[in-house]
N, C-alpha and C positions, 0 to 999 in steps of 0.2 A: 503494499500500499504506499502510497506517496504521503510524505508528510503533510503536504498542504490540504490533501484530502483529509486527514486524520484532524487536523487543525478545524477544518470546517465542521466535521462531525462532532467534536466537543464543542464548538460554540453551538451548533444546532442544539446539541443534548441538554446544554446548561439551560438554554430558553425553555424547552420542553418540559425539563424538570421544575422549574420556577414556577410553569404557569399552573402546576398542581398543588402549589404551596410547600411542596417539599424542599428543605433547606439543607445545603451539602455542609459537611464540616469544613471549618476554617482552614485547614490543608488543601482542599481542594482548588484553592485561589493561589496556591504557590506557584511560582515562575520556577524554570530549571535552574535559573542563578540563585533564587532563594533556597533551594533545596540543596543546593551543592555548598552555600555558605553555612547552612543549619545542619549539614550533614550528621553531624555527632548528635545533636538535639533530637532529629527526627528518626534516630535508629529504629525506633518502635514500629514507626509508618513503615519504613522500606523492608524490614525484616518481615513483617506480617504481609507485605504486598498489598497495603491499602493504596486506594486512588484510581486512576483513570486506566481504561482498558477497552480497546477496540480491536474488533478482529473480523476479516473476512476468511477465516479457516483456510488461508493459503490458497483459497478458488480465485482470487482478483476480481469479484464482482460484488462487492457490499451490499449494493441495493438488493440482490437476490438472496445472498447466502452471507450472513453476518450478523453481528451482535455488539450493542455499545454495553459496557458495563462500569460500574463505579463500587469498589468494595469499602464499605465503610468501617467495617470493624472485622477483625478476624483473630481467632484464638489460637493456641499452641498445639503443634501434634502431641508434644511431649504431655499436655495437661489431657488430651484426649485418650492417650494410651494409658494414663494411670486412673483416669475416669473421675478427676476432679480439677477445679481450675477453671479457666476460660476455654470452655468446650464449644462455643457458638460463633457464627459469622454473619453477616449481613450484607447484601448487595443492594444496590438500585440499578435497572437494568431498561433499556429501551429495545423494543422489537417494532420494527418498522412494518408498515402494511405490506404483506405478503413476502418479507424478509424472513427466510429460514434459517433456524439454528438447528444443525444437522442432528441426526440420530445419535445419541449416545447415552451412557449409563455411568454411574459412579460406584467405586468399590468401596467406599467409606462413608461418602456424605449422605445424610439424609438432609431433606429441605422443603420447605413450604414454597410454592411460587405462588404469588399474590398478584391479580391483576389491580393495580392502584388506580388505573383511570385510562380513559381513551377509548380504543374500538374494544374487540373482543379477542381475547388470547385463546388460540386453539393450540392443543397439544396432541400428538400421535403417540399412542402408548404401545407397549409391548411388556409382558413378563418375562423374567429371564428363565433360561431352563438349568439344569443340574449343572452344567459348565459355564452359565453365566452368559450364554449366547442368546439371542433374540429366541423366544418361543412363539412360532406361528399358530400355535394350537390353543394355547392356554388363556382363557378369559382373563382379563384385566379388572383387579379390583383396588381402587385407590380411594382413600378417605379425602372428601372435599368438605371443610369447614364443619368437620365431625359427622359427617353422613357419607356412609360408602357409596360411590358409585361404580357400577358395572357395566364395562364395555366389551365387545368383541375384541379378539386379538387385532392390534392396528386400528383400534376404533380411536375416534375423535373426540376428544373432551374439549367443551368450549367452556371458558370463564368469563362472565361478565364483570364490570368494574366492581370490586368489593369481594369477589369469589377466590377461593384458593384451592389448591391441592397439595396433599402431602405425597411426596415422592420418596419411597425407602430406598436405602442402598441396592442396586442391581436393576431397578425398574427403568426400561429404556424408554427415552423420550425424544421427540424432537418437536419444536413449537414456532410458531408464526403468530402475525397480529392479522386480524380480518377487520374490515371497514374503517380502519384507522390505526395509526401508530398507537402502541401500548406501552404505558409506564408499568413495568414489572418491579416488585419487590420479591426479595429471595431472604428467607430467614433459614439457617442451616447449621449442622454441626461445623467443626473447622473446616475450613476450604482450603485445598490445595489444587490449583489449577494445572500444576506442573506434572503431578502424577496420577491425579484422581479423576482423569475424563477418559472413557473408552468408547471410541467412536466405532460407528457399524462400518464406515467406509474411511479409506485414508484421506484423513485432513489434518490440517496444522491448526493447534489450538491458538498459537500466537503467530501473528503475521510478520512477515519481513517487512521492515520500513525502508523506503527509498527516500532520502534525506534532500528534498528538493528545496526545502526551506527551513528555518529555525522551527524547533517545537514551541507550541504556545504554552502546554503542559506536558509533563512527562509521563508515559505510559507504564504501568507496573513493570513490561516487559523490558522498557528501557533502564531500569533502575541498575541492573549489574553494569551495563556499559557506562552509563551516565555517573552514577554514584559510588560503585565499587561494592 
């Protein structure tokens, strides 16, 4: 992805998020120079990989296959392993109309996906088989705001604004927005996007960036190169 396109996506995302009254944390406004200057102070942000995230999944067509994300908070894998401490994470995301986040599952993370506003959020769902692969025969059962919803394998679950679904580890899901862009909330156990995403088709979770202009904000995937 070109850095100029990423900068435009972030500008548009900030306006869309603000239109729903959702206020991002103060570190969202930090410039790359700010982050470099305050590197020691913001070690917790960098280590938890909090902040901006844009991906086209390596497909080169963000409008069709992609997702905007901002990680607001994230716990520690060590805490999760011992069963106490900061075991949770939170994201705010934007799925554009007809923009697909490809079919994937998580090994560890359980998550609530919440339609925070906009259009309808559509999710295509499958259960895992004994080896963790997509089970094309098993009916899908997922809790939606405390009520179990049942679908055929590969059925489409549609969430109106305010509705949510709980996806336990292993449940396969792809999602997109219908009728308009959707602001998505995610509440989950500790998030590790480097190791805890298993995709049905070969894709890249993080995009390669073409530096055609200076970054307005750093992405979480920029942190190793820009901040060490």
